[in-house]
C-alpha positions as CSV (number, residue, x, y, z in Angstrom):
1,X,-16.6,-26.3,-6.3
2,X,-19.7,-24.4,-5.2
3,X,-17.6,-22.2,-2.8
4,X,-15.1,-21.2,-5.5
5,X,-16.7,-17.8,-6.0
6,X,-16.6,-17.0,-2.3
7,X,-12.9,-18.1,-2.1
8,X,-11.9,-16.2,-5.2
9,X,-13.8,-13.1,-4.1
10,X,-12.1,-13.2,-0.7
11,X,-8.7,-13.4,-2.3
12,X,-9.6,-10.5,-4.6
13,X,-10.8,-8.4,-1.7
14,X,-7.7,-9.2,0.4
15,X,-5.4,-8.4,-2.5
16,X,-7.2,-5.1,-3.1
17,X,-7.0,-4.1,0.6
18,X,-3.3,-4.9,0.8
19,X,-2.6,-2.9,-2.4
20,X,-4.6,0.1,-1.1
21,X,-2.7,0.0,2.2
22,X,0.7,-0.2,0.3
23,X,-0.3,2.7,-2.0
24,X,-1.4,4.9,0.9
25,X,1.7,4.1,2.9
26,X,4.0,5.0,0.0
27,X,2.1,8.1,-0.8
28,X,2.2,9.3,2.8
29,X,6.0,8.6,3.0
30,X,6.6,10.6,-0.2
31,X,4.6,13.5,1.2
32,X,6.5,13.4,4.5
33,X,9.8,13.1,2.7
34,X,9.1,16.4,0.9
35,X,9.0,18.1,4.3
36,X,12.5,17.0,5.4
37,X,15.4,19.3,4.4
38,X,17.8,17.8,1.9
39,X,20.7,17.8,4.3
40,X,18.7,15.6,6.7
41,X,17.9,13.0,4.1
42,X,20.3,10.2,5.0
43,X,18.7,7.9,2.4
44,X,19.9,10.0,-0.6
């Protein structure tokens, strides 16, 4: 049990890194989608 802090800290750091990567990817995608004309947006 003496390594529990290290293990939980590692999980927290990993979760934060994945969340930040997902947030930046979604934000970048939304910015790029604004540059595409409406008639070219096949996902709408």
